[in-house]
C-alpha positions as CSV (number, residue, x, y, z in Angstrom):
1,M,59.8,167.2,-9.9
2,A,59.3,165.2,-13.1
3,V,61.4,165.7,-16.2
4,L,59.4,164.9,-19.3
5,S,61.1,164.0,-22.6
6,T,60.3,162.2,-25.8
7,P,60.7,158.4,-25.5
8,G,64.1,157.3,-26.6
9,T,65.8,160.7,-25.9
10,A,68.0,161.8,-23.1
11,S,67.1,164.5,-20.7
12,A,69.2,166.3,-18.1
13,A,68.5,165.7,-14.4
14,P,67.5,168.9,-12.5
15,A,70.6,170.7,-11.1
16,A,70.9,171.1,-7.3
17,V,69.7,174.5,-6.1
18,T,71.9,177.2,-4.6
19,A,71.0,177.8,-1.0
20,K,71.2,181.3,0.6
21,N,71.3,182.6,4.2
22,I,70.5,186.3,3.8
23,K,69.1,189.3,5.6
24,T,67.9,192.6,4.2
25,Q,68.2,195.6,6.5
26,Y,69.3,199.3,6.7
27,L,73.1,199.7,6.7
28,T,75.0,202.9,7.0
29,D,77.9,203.7,4.8
30,K,79.8,205.0,7.8
31,P,79.7,202.3,10.5
32,T,81.7,202.6,13.7
33,G,83.0,199.9,16.0
34,D,80.6,200.9,18.8
35,M,77.5,200.0,16.7
36,P,75.7,196.6,17.4
37,N,76.4,193.7,15.2
38,S,73.7,192.0,13.1
39,C,73.3,188.2,12.5
40,V,71.1,185.7,10.7
41,E,71.2,182.0,11.3
42,R,69.4,178.9,10.0
43,R,69.5,175.1,10.0
44,I,70.1,173.3,6.7
45,Y,70.5,169.7,5.6
46,L,73.2,169.3,3.0
47,A,73.9,166.5,0.6
48,S,77.5,165.3,0.4
49,G,79.5,166.9,-2.4
50,N,81.5,169.9,-3.4
51,Y,80.2,173.4,-3.0
52,D,81.3,177.0,-3.9
53,W,80.8,179.0,-0.6
54,G,80.7,182.7,-0.6
55,H,79.2,186.0,0.4
56,V,76.1,187.8,-0.9
57,R,76.3,191.6,-1.1
58,G,73.3,193.3,-2.7
59,S,72.8,191.5,-6.0
60,T,76.4,190.2,-6.2
61,D,77.5,186.7,-5.1
62,T,81.3,186.4,-4.5
63,V,82.9,183.0,-4.1
64,V,85.3,183.0,-1.1
65,R,86.0,179.3,-0.7
66,P,85.6,177.4,-4.0
67,N,85.1,173.6,-4.4
68,L,84.6,172.9,-0.7
69,Y,83.7,169.3,0.2
70,L,80.9,168.9,2.8
71,G,79.6,165.7,4.2
72,A,75.9,164.9,4.2
73,G,74.1,166.0,7.3
74,W,72.5,168.8,9.3
75,Y,74.4,172.1,9.8
76,T,73.8,175.4,11.6
77,W,74.6,178.1,9.1
78,G,75.2,181.7,10.3
79,D,76.3,185.1,9.2
80,C,77.2,188.2,11.2
81,L,78.1,191.8,10.2
82,D,80.3,193.5,12.8
83,P,80.7,197.3,12.3
84,A,84.3,198.3,12.5
85,W,86.2,201.5,13.1
86,G,87.2,202.9,9.7
87,G,83.8,202.8,7.9
88,Y,83.4,199.1,7.0
89,Y,81.8,195.9,8.3
90,I,83.5,192.6,9.0
91,H,81.3,189.8,7.5
92,S,81.8,186.4,9.1
93,T,80.1,183.2,8.0
94,W,80.2,179.8,9.6
95,L,78.9,176.3,9.1
96,D,78.7,174.2,12.3
97,P,78.0,170.5,11.6
98,D,75.8,168.4,13.9
99,N,78.3,165.5,13.4
100,P,80.6,165.7,16.4
101,D,83.5,164.2,14.4
102,W,83.5,167.2,12.0
103,K,84.9,170.7,12.7
104,S,83.1,174.0,12.2
105,I,84.4,176.1,9.4
106,N,84.2,179.8,8.6
107,I,84.9,182.5,6.0
108,T,85.4,186.2,6.7
109,S,85.7,189.3,4.5
110,D,85.4,193.0,4.7
111,L,82.3,194.7,3.4
112,E,82.0,198.4,2.4
113,I,78.7,200.0,1.7
114,P,78.8,202.7,-1.1
115,A,75.6,204.4,0.1
116,S,73.4,204.1,3.2
117,G,70.1,202.2,2.7
118,A,68.4,198.8,2.6
119,W,71.0,196.2,1.7
120,T,70.7,192.4,1.3
121,W,73.7,190.5,2.7
122,G,74.6,187.0,3.8
123,S,76.1,183.9,2.2
124,F,75.4,181.2,-0.3
125,L,76.3,177.5,-1.0
126,D,76.3,176.6,-4.6
127,P,76.4,172.8,-5.2
128,R,78.9,171.8,-7.9
129,F,77.0,168.6,-8.6
């Protein structure tokens, strides 16, 4: 991408783009623990730097782990929704680096759906650089 400016003037470099690992599917507002889980997974190359990492629920992005430093390299990035007894889902997200010297990391939160229907869910990585 080229950034055009008038000679002798400063221009901002393009900001890094937020990455998302998402899935859209029918979700019930009354899940039970005997229902199957649902997962989405992808491979991603990340530049080294600090990221805000969080969950996507519908049109809302919620930071769960702010200012997380990640090294440059390839990662397997996954999200799963596990229906739980009590009418909610357990949303688990992980990053598994290819580098054998680095540990896998994860975040987890509960997800309640206000009405059954098609919902987009997953996670995001927002570069802070």
